[in-house]
C-alpha positions as CSV (number, residue, x, y, z in Angstrom):
1,X,160.6,146.2,262.9
2,X,161.4,148.1,266.0
3,X,165.2,148.0,265.3
4,X,164.7,149.4,261.8
5,X,162.6,152.3,263.2
6,X,165.3,153.0,265.8
7,X,168.0,153.0,263.0
8,X,165.9,155.4,260.9
9,X,165.4,157.7,263.9
10,X,169.2,157.6,264.7
11,X,170.0,158.3,261.0
12,X,167.6,161.3,260.9
13,X,169.0,162.7,264.1
14,X,172.6,162.4,262.9
15,X,171.7,164.0,259.6
16,X,169.9,166.9,261.3
17,X,172.7,167.4,263.8
18,X,175.3,167.2,261.1
19,X,173.5,169.8,259.0
20,X,173.2,172.1,262.0
21,X,177.0,171.7,262.7
22,X,177.8,172.5,259.0
23,X,175.6,175.5,258.9
24,X,177.0,176.8,262.2
25,X,180.6,176.3,261.2
26,X,179.9,177.9,257.8
27,X,178.3,180.9,259.4
28,X,181.1,181.4,261.9
29,X,184.2,180.5,259.8
30,X,183.1,180.3,256.2
31,X,184.2,177.5,254.0
32,X,187.3,176.9,256.2
33,X,185.0,175.9,259.1
34,X,183.2,173.4,256.9
35,X,186.5,171.9,255.7
36,X,187.6,171.5,259.4
37,X,184.4,169.7,260.3
38,X,184.8,167.4,257.3
39,X,188.4,166.8,258.2
40,X,187.5,165.8,261.7
41,X,184.8,163.4,260.4
42,X,187.0,161.9,257.7
43,X,189.9,161.4,260.2
44,X,187.5,159.6,262.6
45,X,185.9,157.4,259.9
46,X,188.6,154.6,259.9
47,X,188.4,154.4,263.7
48,X,184.6,154.1,263.6
49,X,184.9,151.3,261.1
50,X,187.5,149.7,263.4
51,X,185.3,150.1,266.5
52,X,182.3,148.8,264.6
53,X,183.7,145.3,264.9
54,X,183.5,145.5,268.7
55,X,180.6,145.1,271.1
56,X,180.3,148.8,272.0
57,X,177.1,150.8,271.9
58,X,176.6,153.2,269.0
59,X,177.2,156.3,271.1
60,X,180.4,154.9,272.5
61,X,181.7,154.1,269.0
62,X,181.0,157.6,267.9
63,X,182.7,159.2,270.9
64,X,185.8,156.9,270.8
65,X,186.1,157.3,267.1
66,X,186.1,161.1,267.4
67,X,188.6,161.0,270.2
68,X,190.9,158.6,268.3
69,X,190.5,160.7,265.1
70,X,191.5,163.9,266.9
71,X,194.5,162.3,268.6
72,X,196.0,159.5,266.6
73,X,195.3,160.6,263.1
74,X,197.1,164.0,263.3
75,X,200.0,162.4,265.2
76,X,200.5,159.8,262.5
77,X,200.2,162.4,259.8
78,X,202.7,164.6,261.5
79,X,205.2,161.7,261.8
80,X,204.8,160.7,258.2
81,X,205.0,164.3,257.2
82,X,208.7,164.3,257.9
83,X,209.3,161.8,255.1
84,X,206.8,163.0,252.5
85,X,204.8,166.2,252.1
86,X,202.1,166.7,254.7
87,X,199.2,166.7,252.1
88,X,200.4,163.4,250.8
89,X,200.8,162.0,254.3
90,X,197.1,162.8,255.1
91,X,196.0,160.7,252.2
92,X,198.5,157.9,252.9
93,X,197.5,157.6,256.6
94,X,193.8,157.7,255.8
95,X,194.1,155.0,253.2
96,X,196.3,152.8,255.5
97,X,193.9,153.2,258.5
98,X,190.9,152.5,256.3
99,X,192.5,149.3,254.9
100,X,193.5,148.2,258.4
101,X,190.0,148.9,259.8
102,X,188.4,147.0,256.9
103,X,190.7,144.0,257.4
104,X,190.2,144.0,261.1
105,X,186.4,144.1,260.7
106,X,186.6,141.3,258.2
107,X,188.8,139.0,260.3
108,X,186.9,139.8,263.5
109,X,183.6,138.5,262.2
């Protein structure tokens, strides 16, 4: 039961920290700040799912996913943006990365 309690504490900490970040970004930048934070989190989500199939610790997964989401995701969107509109390329790259991460996690186990 100790593992379940640790997961609950981690989830509570993440929710409180996320709420504080959203409030802070909304206070400083308005709705645009909240959209930027959501964009960073959504861009990092496929990489977190990908890293979840590895033997890294939870904090390492979060940091690596954020770094990969801030570097690779915009680069791929920018490259695809030359072929299609940039708004469409955001969705296409997100879907492709999510599918690749899901398939990698399924075949890794």
